[in-house]
VEXDREN-2710 file (C-alpha; in Angstrom, 1 decimal):
% VEXDREN-2710
k/r/px/py/pz
1/MET/-19.7/-73.0/83.7
2/ALA/-18.6/-71.9/80.6
3/ASP/-18.8/-67.9/80.0
4/GLN/-22.2/-68.3/78.3
5/ARG/-23.5/-65.2/77.0
6/TYR/-26.6/-63.6/75.1
7/LYS/-26.6/-60.8/72.6
8/LEU/-29.0/-58.2/73.2
9/ASN/-30.8/-56.0/70.7
10/ASN/-28.3/-53.3/70.9
11/GLY/-25.3/-55.6/70.2
12/ILE/-23.8/-56.0/73.7
13/GLU/-23.8/-59.2/75.8
14/ILE/-25.1/-60.3/79.1
15/PRO/-23.8/-63.2/80.9
16/ALA/-26.3/-66.1/81.2
17/LEU/-25.8/-66.4/84.8
18/GLY/-25.7/-63.4/87.4
19/LEU/-25.6/-63.1/91.2
20/GLY/-28.6/-61.7/92.8
21/THR/-28.6/-59.1/95.5
22/TRP/-32.2/-59.0/96.7
23/GLN/-33.4/-59.6/100.4
24/SER/-29.8/-60.1/101.2
25/ALA/-28.9/-58.9/104.9
26/ALA/-26.9/-55.8/105.6
27/GLY/-23.1/-56.9/105.9
28/GLU/-23.4/-59.9/103.7
29/VAL/-23.7/-58.1/100.3
30/GLU/-20.3/-57.1/99.7
31/LYS/-18.7/-60.0/100.7
32/SER/-20.9/-62.1/98.4
33/VAL/-20.4/-59.8/95.6
34/SER/-16.9/-59.9/96.0
35/TYR/-16.3/-63.8/96.3
36/ALA/-18.6/-64.1/93.4
37/LEU/-16.6/-61.9/91.1
38/SER/-13.4/-63.8/92.5
39/ILE/-14.7/-67.2/91.3
40/GLY/-15.8/-66.1/88.0
41/TYR/-19.2/-64.7/88.1
42/LYS/-19.4/-61.7/85.4
43/HIS/-23.1/-60.4/86.1
44/ILE/-24.1/-58.6/89.3
45/ASP/-27.9/-57.5/89.6
46/ALA/-28.7/-54.6/91.8
47/ALA/-31.3/-52.3/92.6
48/TYR/-32.2/-48.8/94.2
49/CYS/-35.1/-50.4/96.0
50/TYR/-32.9/-53.1/97.6
51/GLY/-31.2/-50.4/99.7
52/ASN/-27.8/-51.9/99.5
53/GLU/-26.3/-50.6/96.5
54/ASN/-23.6/-49.1/98.6
55/GLU/-22.7/-52.8/99.8
56/VAL/-22.7/-54.1/96.3
57/GLY/-20.4/-51.0/95.3
58/GLU/-18.1/-51.7/97.7
59/GLY/-18.1/-55.7/96.5
60/LEU/-17.3/-54.4/93.1
61/ARG/-14.4/-52.1/94.3
62/GLN/-12.8/-55.1/96.1
63/ALA/-12.9/-57.1/93.0
64/PHE/-11.7/-54.3/90.7
65/ALA/-8.8/-53.8/93.2
66/SER/-8.1/-57.4/93.0
67/GLY/-7.2/-57.1/89.3
68/ILE/-10.5/-57.8/87.9
69/LYS/-11.5/-55.1/84.9
70/ARG/-14.8/-53.3/85.0
71/GLU/-15.2/-53.8/81.4
72/ASP/-15.3/-57.5/82.3
73/ILE/-18.0/-57.3/84.6
74/PHE/-22.0/-56.8/83.7
75/VAL/-23.5/-54.6/86.2
76/THR/-27.4/-54.3/86.1
77/THR/-29.4/-51.9/88.4
78/LYS/-32.7/-50.6/88.5
79/LEU/-35.3/-47.2/88.7
80/TRP/-37.2/-47.5/91.5
81/CYS/-40.9/-46.3/91.4
82/THR/-40.6/-43.1/93.7
83/TYR/-37.9/-42.0/90.7
84/ASN/-40.2/-42.9/87.9
85/SER/-40.5/-39.2/86.9
86/ARG/-37.3/-38.5/88.1
87/VAL/-35.0/-41.0/86.0
88/GLN/-31.8/-39.0/85.7
89/LEU/-31.7/-38.7/89.3
90/GLY/-32.4/-42.1/90.2
91/LEU/-29.6/-43.4/87.9
92/ASP/-27.1/-40.9/89.2
93/LYS/-28.0/-41.9/92.7
94/SER/-27.5/-45.3/91.8
95/LEU/-24.0/-44.6/90.0
96/LYS/-22.9/-43.0/93.3
97/ALA/-24.0/-45.5/95.6
98/LEU/-22.3/-48.3/93.0
99/GLY/-19.1/-46.4/92.7
100/LEU/-19.6/-46.9/88.8
101/ASP/-19.4/-44.3/86.1
102/TYR/-21.7/-46.5/84.2
103/VAL/-23.9/-49.5/84.5
104/ASP/-24.3/-52.0/81.6
105/LEU/-28.2/-52.4/81.8
106/TYR/-30.5/-50.1/83.4
107/LEU/-34.4/-51.3/84.1
108/MET/-37.4/-49.9/85.1
109/HIS/-38.1/-51.7/88.1
110/TRP/-42.1/-51.7/87.9
111/PRO/-44.5/-49.7/85.5
112/VAL/-46.2/-47.8/88.0
113/PRO/-44.8/-44.5/89.6
114/MET/-45.0/-43.9/93.4
115/ASN/-45.4/-40.4/94.6
116/PRO/-41.7/-38.7/94.6
117/GLU/-42.9/-36.3/97.1
118/GLY/-44.3/-38.9/99.6
119/ASN/-43.6/-39.9/103.4
120/ASP/-40.8/-42.2/102.3
121/ASP/-38.0/-42.2/99.8
122/ARG/-38.9/-45.9/98.6
123/PHE/-42.2/-46.9/99.9
124/PRO/-44.5/-43.7/100.7
125/LYS/-47.8/-44.7/101.8
126/LEU/-51.2/-43.1/102.4
127/PRO/-52.9/-42.8/105.9
128/ASP/-54.8/-45.9/104.9
129/GLY/-51.4/-47.9/104.8
130/SER/-51.8/-48.2/101.0
131/ARG/-49.3/-47.5/98.5
132/ASP/-49.0/-43.6/97.5
133/LEU/-49.1/-44.1/93.6
134/VAL/-49.3/-41.4/91.0
135/LYS/-52.4/-41.6/88.8
136/PRO/-51.4/-42.8/85.2
137/GLU/-52.9/-39.8/83.7
138/VAL/-50.3/-37.5/85.7
139/TRP/-47.5/-39.6/84.8
140/SER/-47.4/-43.1/83.0
141/HIS/-44.8/-45.6/82.7
142/ILE/-44.8/-44.9/78.9
143/GLN/-43.4/-41.3/80.0
144/THR/-40.8/-43.0/82.2
145/TRP/-39.7/-45.0/79.3
146/LYS/-39.3/-41.9/77.3
147/GLU/-37.0/-40.6/80.0
148/MET/-35.0/-44.0/80.0
149/GLU/-34.3/-43.4/76.2
150/LYS/-32.7/-40.3/77.0
151/LEU/-30.3/-41.8/78.9
152/VAL/-28.8/-43.7/75.8
153/GLY/-26.0/-41.8/74.5
154/THR/-25.2/-40.0/77.6
155/GLY/-22.2/-42.8/78.8
156/LYS/-24.2/-43.7/81.9
157/VAL/-25.9/-46.7/80.5
158/LYS/-25.0/-49.3/78.0
159/ALA/-28.6/-50.8/77.9
160/ILE/-32.1/-50.0/78.9
161/GLY/-35.1/-52.2/79.8
162/VAL/-38.0/-53.1/81.8
163/ALA/-38.9/-55.3/84.8
164/ASN/-42.2/-57.0/85.7
165/TYR/-43.8/-56.2/82.3
166/SER/-46.8/-58.2/81.2
167/LEU/-48.1/-58.5/77.9
168/ARG/-50.7/-55.7/78.5
169/TYR/-48.0/-53.3/79.3
170/LEU/-45.6/-54.4/76.6
171/ASN/-48.4/-53.7/74.1
172/GLN/-48.9/-50.4/75.6
173/LEU/-45.3/-49.5/75.7
174/LEU/-43.9/-50.8/72.5
175/PRO/-46.0/-48.6/70.1
176/GLU/-44.8/-45.7/71.9
177/ALA/-41.3/-46.5/72.2
178/THR/-38.3/-45.3/70.1
179/ILE/-35.9/-47.6/71.4
180/ILE/-37.1/-51.4/72.2
181/PRO/-36.1/-52.9/75.6
182/ALA/-33.1/-54.9/75.5
183/VAL/-34.4/-57.0/78.6
184/ASN/-37.5/-57.6/80.4
185/GLN/-36.9/-59.3/83.8
186/ILE/-39.4/-61.5/85.3
187/GLU/-40.2/-64.0/87.7
188/ASN/-39.5/-67.5/86.1
189/HIS/-39.5/-71.0/87.3
190/PRO/-41.5/-74.1/86.2
191/SER/-44.4/-72.9/88.6
192/LEU/-44.4/-69.6/86.8
193/PRO/-43.0/-70.1/83.5
194/GLN/-44.8/-66.9/81.9
195/GLN/-44.5/-68.5/78.5
196/GLU/-46.8/-66.0/76.7
197/ILE/-44.4/-63.2/78.0
198/VAL/-41.5/-65.1/77.1
199/ASP/-42.5/-66.1/73.3
200/PHE/-43.7/-62.2/72.7
201/CYS/-40.5/-60.9/74.1
202/LYS/-38.8/-63.3/71.7
203/SER/-40.6/-62.1/69.0
204/LYS/-39.7/-58.5/69.6
205/GLY/-36.1/-59.3/70.3
206/ILE/-36.5/-58.7/74.0
207/HIS/-34.1/-60.8/76.2
208/ILE/-35.9/-62.4/79.2
209/THR/-33.7/-62.5/82.7
210/ALA/-35.1/-64.6/85.3
211/TYR/-35.3/-63.7/88.7
212/SER/-36.3/-65.8/91.8
213/PRO/-35.6/-69.0/89.9
214/LEU/-35.7/-71.1/93.0
215/GLY/-39.1/-69.5/94.2
216/SER/-37.7/-66.6/96.2
217/ALA/-37.7/-66.6/99.9
218/GLY/-37.4/-70.1/101.5
219/SER/-36.6/-71.6/97.9
220/PRO/-39.9/-73.5/97.6
221/MET/-39.1/-74.8/93.9
222/LEU/-36.4/-76.9/95.3
223/SER/-38.9/-79.4/96.6
224/ALA/-41.2/-79.5/93.8
225/ALA/-41.6/-83.2/92.8
226/PRO/-40.6/-83.1/89.0
227/VAL/-37.5/-80.8/89.7
228/VAL/-36.6/-83.5/92.4
229/GLU/-37.2/-86.1/89.8
230/VAL/-34.9/-84.8/87.0
231/ALA/-32.3/-83.7/89.8
232/LYS/-31.9/-87.2/91.0
233/LYS/-31.9/-88.6/87.3
234/LEU/-28.9/-86.3/86.7
235/SER/-27.3/-86.7/90.0
236/VAL/-27.4/-83.0/90.7
237/THR/-29.0/-80.5/92.9
238/PRO/-32.6/-79.1/92.4
239/ALA/-31.0/-75.6/92.3
240/THR/-28.9/-76.7/89.3
241/VAL/-32.0/-77.8/87.4
242/LEU/-33.8/-74.5/87.9
243/LEU/-31.0/-72.8/86.8
244/SER/-30.3/-74.7/83.9
245/TRP/-34.0/-75.0/83.0
246/ASN/-34.0/-71.1/82.4
247/ILE/-30.8/-71.0/80.3
248/ALA/-31.9/-74.0/78.1
249/ARG/-35.2/-71.5/77.4
250/GLY/-32.7/-68.8/76.2
251/SER/-32.8/-66.9/79.4
252/SER/-30.5/-65.3/81.4
253/VAL/-30.9/-66.3/85.3
254/LEU/-30.2/-64.6/88.7
255/ALA/-29.0/-66.6/91.5
256/LYS/-29.3/-65.2/94.7
257/SER/-27.3/-66.5/97.8
258/VAL/-24.8/-65.1/100.3
259/ASN/-23.5/-68.3/101.2
260/PRO/-20.2/-69.1/99.4
261/GLU/-20.7/-72.9/99.0
262/ARG/-24.0/-72.2/97.5
263/ILE/-22.8/-69.1/95.2
264/LYS/-20.1/-71.5/93.9
265/ALA/-22.7/-74.5/93.3
266/ASN/-24.9/-72.0/91.5
267/MET/-22.2/-71.8/89.0
268/GLU/-22.8/-75.8/87.7
269/ILE/-25.2/-75.3/84.8
270/ILE/-26.0/-78.8/82.8
271/LYS/-27.8/-79.1/79.6
272/LEU/-31.2/-80.6/80.1
273/ASP/-32.2/-82.9/77.2
274/ASP/-35.6/-83.1/75.6
275/SER/-37.1/-85.4/78.2
276/ASP/-36.0/-83.3/80.9
277/MET/-37.5/-80.3/79.4
278/LYS/-40.8/-82.3/79.0
279/THR/-41.1/-83.4/82.6
280/LEU/-40.9/-79.7/83.7
281/THR/-43.0/-78.4/80.8
282/ASP/-45.5/-81.0/81.5
283/TYR/-45.9/-79.8/85.3
284/SER/-45.9/-76.3/84.2
285/LYS/-48.9/-77.1/82.0
286/GLU/-50.6/-79.1/84.6
287/LEU/-50.6/-76.1/87.0
288/GLU/-51.8/-74.1/84.4
289/ALA/-54.8/-76.2/83.6
290/SER/-55.8/-76.4/87.2
291/GLY/-55.0/-72.9/87.8
292/LYS/-52.5/-73.4/90.3
293/LEU/-49.3/-71.3/88.9
294/THR/-47.5/-69.7/91.8
295/ARG/-46.2/-66.1/91.7
296/TYR/-43.9/-65.5/94.7
297/VAL/-43.1/-62.2/94.0
298/TYR/-45.9/-59.7/94.0
299/PRO/-45.6/-56.3/95.7
300/ALA/-48.8/-54.8/97.2
301/PHE/-49.4/-51.7/95.0
302/GLY/-52.7/-52.5/94.6
303/VAL/-52.6/-52.1/90.6
304/ASN/-53.7/-54.9/88.0
305/PHE/-50.5/-55.4/86.0
306/GLY/-52.4/-57.8/83.7
307/PHE/-50.7/-61.0/84.6
308/PRO/-53.0/-63.7/83.8
309/ASP/-52.4/-65.7/87.2
310/LYS/-53.3/-62.5/88.9
311/SER/-56.1/-60.9/86.9
END
């Protein structure tokens, strides 16, 4: 695909296609990042929670050593919940692991703080096995955002944003925000279009980045009948249809793979015409009307985030 980009609300540009690194096995991330950058990817998406930022960083180092310029690559990483009250520390740990002086985009991964002094750095649990959360009255996602805002101007981030924000949480945050989030990264595919969030964010100048465009583990969306129908009509793969669907909606999209052939194939983005989009939109509407929208990524926080399909 051409180097398509979207301008964020602070003026910087985010590449339309990025490489995701979630659920990549140890030892595979470094190679996939290095390879993706060598064939033309410009955006790498990482997160402290994934536990592989050091491997992402090694892949970046190899790419930069090969002559790729740091300023030509867009790197996203995310603040994890156990650091929601320690934002500066969370960022510094990520930067160290990535081997970078700055990230292009820093996101609050989920709007729920977890105990920073719990029994695990990433997933502290209570004796009953539930996640060890911090009550909103003690520390809220709004306070986390206020700390995120302090990062702007430090030279360590070019933009800040959120992830997994519903309308409810956006409506809580925006009246208190001095800086409007540049991005809301959410799960997005025809079985979970989250149109209400997409439309709201667009109205507020918040860019949408789609994760799990194939439906997360096992890529279940690849076999969805309307997706297969459009793919056959256009003589492309279902993956190409799903990635192109997000970009047709004005969203950037993250394609996760450690397989070189698939990493390369995911660069094939096509233009879906009105009839193709209608086929997929009608499918989404049918699922919504029948209460069959499917969210594949929903960690067991035990929190009602306000998503209609989960409320």
